[in-house]
N, C-alpha and C positions, 0 to 999 in steps of 0.2 A: 214640937220636938226639933232639936237642931239637926241640920242636914247630915253632919258626920255621924251622929247617933242613929239617925234613920238608916243611913247606908250600912252601918255595922249591924244593926238589928236585922235588916232584910238579908244581908249576906250570911249572918250566923244562922238564920232560919233555913236558908237554902243549904248551907253546909250540913246542918242537922238532918234535913230531909235526905240528902245524899248518903250520909252515914247510916241512917236507918235503913234506907233501901239496900245499901251494901251489906250491912250486918245480917239483915233478914234473908238475904239470898243464900246464906250458908245452910241453915237448917230447914230447907224447903219441905222435905218429906215429913218431918215432925210437925211443921206448921200446917201443912195440908191435912195431916191426920186429925189435928184439932179442929180445923175448919170443916172437914168432912163430918166429924162427930156432931157438930152444931148445925151445919147447913146442908149436909149431904142427903142422899136419897132416903136414909133411915132416920132422918131428923124430924122434929116437929114442924119445921117450916116447909118441908118437901111438898106438902099438898098445896100450899099457897104460892110457892115459887118452884114449880117442877123443873123448868129449864135450868135455872141456876143450880138447884140441887143436883140434877143429873150431871151438869158440867163439872161441878166441884168433885163429885164422886169419880167421874171419868178421869179427871186430871190426877187425883190422888192415887187411884189404882194404877194408872199408867206410869206415874213417877215411881211408885213403890215397886211395881213389877220390874221396871227398867233398872232401878237401883239394885235390886236383888240379882238380876241377871248380868247387868253391865254397869257396875258402880263407877267405872271410869268416865262414863258420860256426864256424871255430875261435876266433873272437873271443869266443864264449861261454865256452869253456874258459879263455881268458885272464882273463876276469872271474871265473871260478871260482877260478883261482889267486890273483888279487888279493884275493878275499874271504877266502881262507884266511890270507893274509899279514896282512891288516888284523885279522882275528880274533886272530891271534897277538900283534899289537901291543896289542890290547885287554887281554890277560892280563898285561901289564906292570903294570897298576893293582893287582891283588891281589898281585903279586910285591913291590911296594913297600909296600902297606898292605893286608894281607889282611882285616882286620876291616872297614875302611871300604868295601872293594870286594868284599865277599862276594857282592853281587848279580851280579858278573861270573861267579863260580863257579857260582851258581845258574842263570844264563843258559846257561852251558855245559852244565850237567846237563840242562836242558830241551832244549837243542839236540841233545845226544847221544841223548836218549830219542826225539826226533822222527825221527832217522835211520832207525829201524826201520820205522815205518809208511810213511815216504816210499819206502824201498827196496822194501818189499813191494808197495805200491800201484802206484807208478810203474814198478817193475821188471816187474810183471805186465802193465801197460798197454803197455810198450815191448818186451815179449816177451824180457826178460832171463831166462836160465836160473835156476832156483831156486838152484843151487849158487853162482851169482855174486851173487844177491841176499843170500845168507847171508854171503858175503865182505863185501859192503857193510854189512850189519847189524853185522858184527864191529867195524867202525870206531866205531860208536856205543857198543857194549858195552865195547870196550877204552878208548875215550875217557872214558867215565863213571867208570871205576874211580879214576883219580887225582883226579878232581874230587870224588868222594864222600869220599875220604880227606882231601883238603884242607878240604872243608866241615866234616867232623867235627873236624879239628884246630883250625879257626877257632872253632868252637862251644866247644871246650874252653878256648881262650884267653879267649873272652868270659865263660864261666862262672867262671873263676878270677879274672877282673878285677872281677866284680860281687859 
Protein backbone atom coordinates (compact mmCIF):
# COMPACT_ATOMS: atom_id res chain seq x y z
CA UNK A 1 0.00 0.00 0.00
CA UNK A 2 1.41 3.40 -0.94
CA UNK A 3 2.40 5.68 1.91
CA UNK A 4 -0.18 8.40 1.14
CA UNK A 5 -2.98 5.84 0.93
CA UNK A 6 -1.87 4.31 4.26
CA UNK A 7 -1.85 7.73 5.88
CA UNK A 8 -5.32 8.59 4.57
CA UNK A 9 -6.71 5.19 5.60
CA UNK A 10 -5.49 5.45 9.21
CA UNK A 11 -6.54 9.09 9.59
CA UNK A 12 -10.01 8.30 8.21
CA UNK A 13 -10.30 5.39 10.62
CA UNK A 14 -9.37 7.71 13.49
CA UNK A 15 -11.85 10.37 12.33
CA UNK A 16 -14.63 7.77 12.13
CA UNK A 17 -13.79 6.61 15.67
CA UNK A 18 -14.00 10.17 16.98
CA UNK A 19 -17.30 10.77 15.17
CA UNK A 20 -18.82 7.57 16.54
CA UNK A 21 -17.64 8.46 20.05
CA UNK A 22 -19.16 11.91 19.68
CA UNK A 23 -22.47 10.92 18.16
CA UNK A 24 -23.04 8.14 20.70
CA UNK A 25 -22.50 10.55 23.61
CA UNK A 26 -25.83 12.25 22.86
CA UNK A 27 -28.34 9.40 23.48
CA UNK A 28 -26.61 7.97 26.57
CA UNK A 29 -29.72 7.14 28.57
CA UNK A 30 -31.33 5.34 25.63
CA UNK A 31 -28.10 3.41 24.93
CA UNK A 32 -27.71 2.47 28.57
CA UNK A 33 -31.32 1.30 28.72
CA UNK A 34 -30.62 -1.11 25.87
CA UNK A 35 -27.33 -2.19 27.45
CA UNK A 36 -29.05 -2.69 30.78
CA UNK A 37 -31.75 -4.84 29.16
CA UNK A 38 -29.12 -7.16 27.67
CA UNK A 39 -26.34 -7.03 30.27
CA UNK A 40 -27.89 -5.63 33.47
CA UNK A 41 -28.83 -7.39 36.69
CA UNK A 42 -32.07 -8.80 35.23
CA UNK A 43 -30.37 -10.19 32.12
CA UNK A 44 -29.32 -13.74 31.31
CA UNK A 45 -25.62 -12.93 31.70
CA UNK A 46 -25.97 -11.45 35.20
CA UNK A 47 -25.17 -14.78 36.81
CA UNK A 48 -21.97 -15.21 34.78
CA UNK A 49 -20.81 -11.58 35.11
CA UNK A 50 -22.39 -10.21 38.28
CA UNK A 51 -19.99 -7.27 38.74
CA UNK A 52 -20.42 -6.08 35.16
CA UNK A 53 -24.20 -6.49 35.33
CA UNK A 54 -24.44 -4.65 38.64
CA UNK A 55 -22.30 -1.80 37.32
CA UNK A 56 -24.33 -1.39 34.12
CA UNK A 57 -27.59 -1.34 36.07
CA UNK A 58 -26.18 1.12 38.61
CA UNK A 59 -25.00 3.48 35.86
CA UNK A 60 -28.28 3.24 33.97
CA UNK A 61 -30.39 3.91 37.07
CA UNK A 62 -28.10 6.75 38.14
CA UNK A 63 -28.22 8.42 34.74
CA UNK A 64 -31.96 7.87 34.33
CA UNK A 65 -32.71 9.26 37.80
CA UNK A 66 -30.37 12.22 37.29
CA UNK A 67 -31.86 13.02 33.87
CA UNK A 68 -35.35 12.98 35.34
CA UNK A 69 -34.46 15.26 38.26
CA UNK A 70 -31.68 17.35 36.73
CA UNK A 71 -31.78 17.12 32.92
CA UNK A 72 -29.42 20.08 32.57
CA UNK A 73 -26.54 17.92 33.80
CA UNK A 74 -26.63 16.00 30.52
CA UNK A 75 -25.59 19.22 28.86
CA UNK A 76 -22.07 18.22 29.95
CA UNK A 77 -22.16 15.08 27.82
CA UNK A 78 -23.59 17.14 24.96
CA UNK A 79 -20.40 19.20 25.11
CA UNK A 80 -18.35 15.99 25.33
CA UNK A 81 -20.04 14.85 22.11
CA UNK A 82 -19.39 18.22 20.50
CA UNK A 83 -15.71 18.07 21.48
CA UNK A 84 -15.29 14.66 19.82
CA UNK A 85 -16.93 15.93 16.63
CA UNK A 86 -14.74 19.06 16.59
CA UNK A 87 -11.63 16.94 17.14
CA UNK A 88 -12.68 14.75 14.20
CA UNK A 89 -12.87 17.89 12.06
CA UNK A 90 -9.38 18.88 13.25
CA UNK A 91 -7.97 15.71 11.67
CA UNK A 92 -9.12 16.81 8.22
CA UNK A 93 -5.96 18.98 8.21
CA UNK A 94 -3.53 16.04 8.16
CA UNK A 95 -5.86 14.18 5.81
CA UNK A 96 -5.30 16.99 3.29
CA UNK A 97 -1.64 17.75 4.02
CA UNK A 98 -0.04 15.27 6.42
CA UNK A 99 3.43 16.83 6.44
CA UNK A 100 2.24 20.36 7.14
CA UNK A 101 -0.21 19.14 9.79
CA UNK A 102 1.91 16.55 11.59
CA UNK A 103 1.36 18.64 14.72
CA UNK A 104 -2.28 17.47 14.73
CA UNK A 105 -1.14 13.85 14.72
CA UNK A 106 1.30 14.57 17.56
CA UNK A 107 -1.45 16.40 19.45
CA UNK A 108 -3.60 13.27 19.06
CA UNK A 109 -0.78 11.04 20.31
CA UNK A 110 -0.37 13.21 23.41
CA UNK A 111 -4.14 13.23 23.96
CA UNK A 112 -4.37 9.44 23.67
CA UNK A 113 -1.51 9.09 26.15
CA UNK A 114 -3.30 11.36 28.63
CA UNK A 115 -6.43 9.18 28.52
CA UNK A 116 -4.68 6.62 30.73
CA UNK A 117 -3.79 8.80 33.74
CA UNK A 118 -7.13 10.60 33.48
CA UNK A 119 -9.07 7.33 33.51
CA UNK A 120 -7.05 5.92 36.40
CA UNK A 121 -6.97 9.06 38.56
CA UNK A 122 -10.50 10.35 37.95
CA UNK A 123 -11.87 6.83 37.78
CA UNK A 124 -10.50 6.15 41.26
CA UNK A 125 -11.82 9.45 42.62
CA UNK A 126 -15.28 8.86 41.07
CA UNK A 127 -15.35 5.22 42.30
CA UNK A 128 -15.42 3.74 38.81
CA UNK A 129 -14.65 -0.02 38.95
CA UNK A 130 -11.14 -0.91 37.80
CA UNK A 131 -12.44 -3.10 34.96
CA UNK A 132 -14.32 -0.07 33.59
CA UNK A 133 -11.25 2.14 33.98
CA UNK A 134 -9.37 -0.40 31.86
CA UNK A 135 -12.06 -0.15 29.17
CA UNK A 136 -11.63 3.63 29.22
CA UNK A 137 -7.83 3.24 29.02
CA UNK A 138 -8.26 1.00 25.98
CA UNK A 139 -9.63 3.96 24.00
CA UNK A 140 -6.33 5.77 24.48
CA UNK A 141 -4.35 2.66 23.59
CA UNK A 142 -6.44 1.83 20.52
CA UNK A 143 -6.49 5.47 19.45
CA UNK A 144 -2.74 5.91 19.61
CA UNK A 145 -2.00 2.96 17.29
CA UNK A 146 -3.22 4.53 14.02
CA UNK A 147 -1.67 7.86 15.00
CA UNK A 148 1.75 6.29 15.59
CA UNK A 149 1.50 4.52 12.23
CA UNK A 150 0.57 7.82 10.54
CA UNK A 151 3.39 9.71 12.25
CA UNK A 152 5.90 7.08 11.13
CA UNK A 153 4.63 7.26 7.54
CA UNK A 154 4.80 11.07 7.55
CA UNK A 155 8.39 10.93 8.83
CA UNK A 156 9.25 8.50 6.00
CA UNK A 157 7.88 10.97 3.44
CA UNK A 158 9.79 13.84 5.08
CA UNK A 159 12.99 11.80 5.04
CA UNK A 160 12.67 10.85 1.36
CA UNK A 161 11.86 14.45 0.38
CA UNK A 162 15.03 15.80 2.01
